[in-house]
C-alpha positions as CSV (number, residue, x, y, z in Angstrom):
1,X,0.0,0.0,0.0
2,X,1.2,3.5,-0.8
3,X,0.2,6.8,0.9
4,X,1.4,10.0,-0.7
5,X,1.2,13.7,0.0
6,X,2.6,16.7,-1.9
7,X,3.1,20.3,-0.9
8,X,4.8,23.3,-2.4
9,X,5.4,26.8,-0.9
10,X,6.8,30.0,-2.3
11,X,9.2,30.5,0.6
12,X,10.2,33.8,2.2
13,X,12.2,35.6,-0.5
14,X,10.8,34.6,-3.9
15,X,8.2,36.6,-5.8
16,X,7.0,33.5,-7.8
17,X,6.8,29.8,-7.1
18,X,8.7,28.1,-10.0
19,X,8.4,24.6,-8.4
20,X,5.8,22.1,-9.7
21,X,4.8,18.8,-8.1
22,X,2.7,15.8,-9.1
23,X,1.5,12.6,-7.4
24,X,-0.6,9.7,-8.5
25,X,-0.9,6.4,-6.6
26,X,-2.8,5.1,-9.6
27,X,-1.4,3.7,-12.8
28,X,-0.3,5.9,-15.7
29,X,0.3,3.8,-18.8
30,X,3.3,1.5,-18.1
31,X,3.8,2.8,-14.6
32,X,1.9,1.6,-11.5
33,X,2.2,5.1,-10.0
34,X,4.1,8.3,-10.5
35,X,5.6,11.0,-8.3
36,X,7.4,14.2,-9.6
37,X,9.2,17.3,-8.3
38,X,10.4,19.9,-10.7
39,X,12.3,23.1,-9.9
40,X,12.3,25.7,-12.7
41,X,15.0,28.2,-13.6
42,X,14.9,31.2,-15.8
43,X,13.7,34.8,-15.9
44,X,10.2,36.0,-14.9
45,X,7.7,33.3,-15.7
46,X,10.2,31.2,-17.7
47,X,11.2,28.9,-14.8
48,X,7.5,28.6,-13.9
49,X,6.7,27.6,-17.5
50,X,9.6,25.1,-17.6
51,X,8.7,23.2,-14.5
52,X,5.0,23.1,-15.3
53,X,5.7,22.0,-18.9
54,X,8.0,19.3,-17.8
55,X,5.5,17.8,-15.3
56,X,2.6,18.0,-17.7
57,X,4.5,16.5,-20.6
58,X,6.0,13.7,-18.5
59,X,2.6,12.8,-17.1
60,X,1.0,13.0,-20.5
61,X,3.7,10.8,-22.1
62,X,3.7,8.3,-19.3
63,X,-0.1,7.9,-19.6
64,X,0.5,6.9,-23.3
65,X,3.3,4.5,-22.5
66,X,1.4,1.2,-22.1
67,X,3.5,-1.7,-23.2
68,X,6.9,0.0,-22.7
69,X,9.4,-1.0,-20.1
70,X,9.5,1.3,-17.1
71,X,12.9,3.0,-17.8
72,X,12.0,3.4,-21.5
73,X,8.7,5.0,-20.6
74,X,10.3,7.5,-18.3
75,X,13.2,8.3,-20.6
76,X,10.9,8.9,-23.5
77,X,8.7,11.2,-21.4
78,X,11.7,13.3,-20.1
79,X,13.2,13.6,-23.5
80,X,9.9,14.8,-24.9
81,X,9.7,17.4,-22.1
82,X,13.2,18.5,-23.0
83,X,12.1,19.0,-26.7
84,X,9.0,21.0,-25.8
85,X,10.8,23.3,-23.4
86,X,13.6,24.0,-25.9
87,X,11.0,24.6,-28.7
88,X,9.2,27.1,-26.6
89,X,12.5,28.9,-25.8
90,X,13.2,29.3,-29.5
91,X,9.8,30.8,-30.0
92,X,9.9,33.3,-27.2
93,X,13.0,35.4,-26.5
94,X,11.8,36.0,-22.9
95,X,12.2,32.3,-22.3
96,X,15.7,31.7,-23.7
97,X,17.8,29.8,-21.2
98,X,15.0,28.4,-19.2
99,X,15.1,24.9,-17.8
100,X,14.0,22.7,-14.9
101,X,15.3,20.0,-12.6
102,X,13.2,16.9,-12.3
103,X,13.2,14.0,-9.8
104,X,10.8,11.2,-10.7
105,X,9.8,8.1,-8.8
106,X,7.6,5.1,-9.4
107,X,7.1,1.9,-7.3
108,X,6.4,-1.6,-8.6
109,X,6.9,-5.0,-7.0
110,X,8.8,-3.7,-3.9
111,X,11.2,-1.8,-6.2
112,X,11.6,2.0,-6.4
113,X,12.7,3.3,-9.8
114,X,14.1,6.9,-9.7
115,X,15.0,9.3,-12.5
116,X,16.9,12.5,-11.8
117,X,18.1,15.5,-13.7
118,X,19.5,18.5,-11.7
119,X,19.7,19.0,-7.9
120,X,16.2,18.1,-6.7
121,X,16.6,15.1,-4.4
122,X,15.1,11.8,-3.3
123,X,15.8,10.3,0.1
124,X,14.7,7.1,1.7
125,X,14.1,7.1,5.4
126,X,13.9,3.6,6.8
127,X,11.9,2.2,9.7
128,X,15.2,1.9,11.7
129,X,15.6,5.7,11.4
130,X,18.3,6.0,8.9
131,X,18.3,8.5,6.0
132,X,19.9,7.8,2.6
133,X,20.1,10.2,-0.3
134,X,19.5,8.1,-3.4
135,X,20.0,10.8,-6.1
136,X,23.2,12.6,-6.8
137,X,23.1,16.4,-7.3
138,X,24.0,17.6,-10.7
139,X,25.6,20.8,-9.5
140,X,28.9,22.6,-9.8
141,X,29.5,22.3,-6.1
142,X,28.8,18.6,-6.0
143,X,31.3,18.1,-8.8
144,X,33.8,20.0,-6.7
145,X,33.1,17.7,-3.7
146,X,33.5,14.6,-5.9
147,X,36.8,15.8,-7.3
148,X,38.1,16.5,-3.7
149,X,38.2,20.3,-4.2
150,X,36.0,21.1,-1.2
151,X,34.6,19.1,1.7
152,X,30.9,18.4,2.3
153,X,30.6,20.9,5.1
154,X,32.1,23.7,2.9
155,X,29.8,22.7,0.1
156,X,26.7,23.4,2.1
157,X,27.3,27.2,2.1
158,X,29.3,27.6,-1.0
159,X,28.4,30.7,-3.1
160,X,28.1,28.7,-6.3
161,X,25.8,26.1,-4.7
162,X,22.8,27.0,-7.0
163,X,24.7,26.4,-10.2
164,X,23.4,23.2,-11.7
165,X,25.2,21.2,-14.4
166,X,22.2,19.4,-15.9
167,X,18.6,20.5,-16.5
168,X,15.7,19.6,-18.7
169,X,15.7,22.2,-21.5
170,X,19.3,23.2,-21.2
171,X,20.8,21.1,-24.1
172,X,19.5,19.1,-27.0
173,X,20.2,15.8,-25.3
174,X,19.2,15.4,-21.7
175,X,21.4,13.1,-19.5
176,X,19.2,11.2,-17.0
177,X,20.4,9.3,-13.9
178,X,18.4,6.2,-13.1
179,X,18.4,4.3,-9.8
180,X,16.6,1.1,-8.7
181,X,16.2,0.6,-5.0
182,X,14.6,-2.4,-3.2
183,X,12.0,-1.1,-0.7
184,X,11.3,-2.4,2.8
185,X,8.1,-2.3,4.8
186,X,7.5,1.2,6.3
187,X,10.1,2.9,4.2
188,X,9.4,6.6,3.7
189,X,10.4,8.3,0.4
190,X,11.1,12.0,0.5
191,X,11.4,13.9,-2.8
192,X,12.2,17.6,-2.6
193,X,13.5,20.7,-4.3
194,X,16.7,22.3,-3.1
195,X,14.6,24.9,-1.3
196,X,14.2,22.2,1.3
197,X,17.5,20.4,1.2
198,X,19.5,23.7,1.3
199,X,17.7,24.9,4.3
200,X,17.5,21.8,6.5
201,X,20.4,19.4,7.3
202,X,19.8,15.7,6.7
203,X,19.8,14.9,10.4
204,X,17.0,17.4,11.0
205,X,15.0,16.1,8.0
206,X,15.4,12.6,9.6
207,X,14.1,13.8,12.9
208,X,11.0,15.5,11.4
209,X,10.2,12.6,9.1
210,X,10.4,10.0,11.9
211,X,8.3,12.1,14.3
212,X,5.4,9.7,14.1
213,X,3.0,12.3,12.7
214,X,0.7,11.8,9.8
215,X,2.3,12.3,6.3
216,X,0.5,15.6,5.7
217,X,1.7,17.0,9.0
218,X,5.3,15.9,8.3
219,X,5.3,17.6,4.9
220,X,3.9,20.8,6.6
221,X,6.6,20.6,9.3
222,X,9.4,20.2,6.7
223,X,8.2,23.3,4.9
224,X,7.7,25.3,8.1
225,X,11.2,24.4,9.2
226,X,12.8,25.4,5.9
227,X,11.0,28.8,6.2
228,X,12.1,29.2,9.8
229,X,15.6,28.7,8.6
230,X,15.4,31.4,6.1
231,X,13.1,30.2,3.3
232,X,15.5,31.4,0.6
233,X,13.8,29.5,-2.2
234,X,10.6,27.8,-3.2
235,X,10.1,24.7,-1.2
236,X,8.5,21.5,-2.5
237,X,7.9,18.1,-0.8
238,X,6.5,14.8,-2.0
239,X,6.3,12.3,0.9
240,X,5.5,8.6,0.2
241,X,4.9,6.0,2.8
242,X,5.4,2.4,1.6
243,X,3.8,-0.6,3.2
244,X,4.4,-4.1,1.8
245,X,1.3,-6.2,1.1
246,X,1.0,-9.2,3.2
């Protein structure tokens, strides 16, 4: 059984919410369910358009994917979103350079399939109260950490933290990371934009998610804490509680 809740908030400093979220616990084409977080980038309205276009295109394409393998269905959908965003940018000078991150998840037969482009994240919080980041940020600072240029603590407050190295709409060919993760009973999946992960450390995310509250209250608490810590960006959360069928 799957329970899911999604919330998005403008934060404390932004004039526009350029995040977009989607959840369906019901099948869409080849997928048994679908969960999405997108964080747009670009000038006024452009990032808003990019994230909305990406989510709407991915859900549309997935709903038409019956008969495809899961990864193929997802890849085709993300690539179509990339095409549409780039086409719109060529038609409208005000939208040149727009793009969006996307983290996508679907669950089937006790397996979580994840697709990621950009620095929106997916975590798994297990019943034994451990938190694991499944996705890898596609960002300049993360590349610096991997190369040993800076440590993880310095990376958290680095001035170039918001520079991402992959986005839907940025280039003609989008490079997608895929992950497959076996799920255990009572696992909680947290998907979020960087407006959450930049404002709350993982240990504090873990404490909030394992508070024992209902999923809706947990999502609200995560957003409230990000805002209390500064709310520097739009904040989006998708929370999924997974329970194995007996």
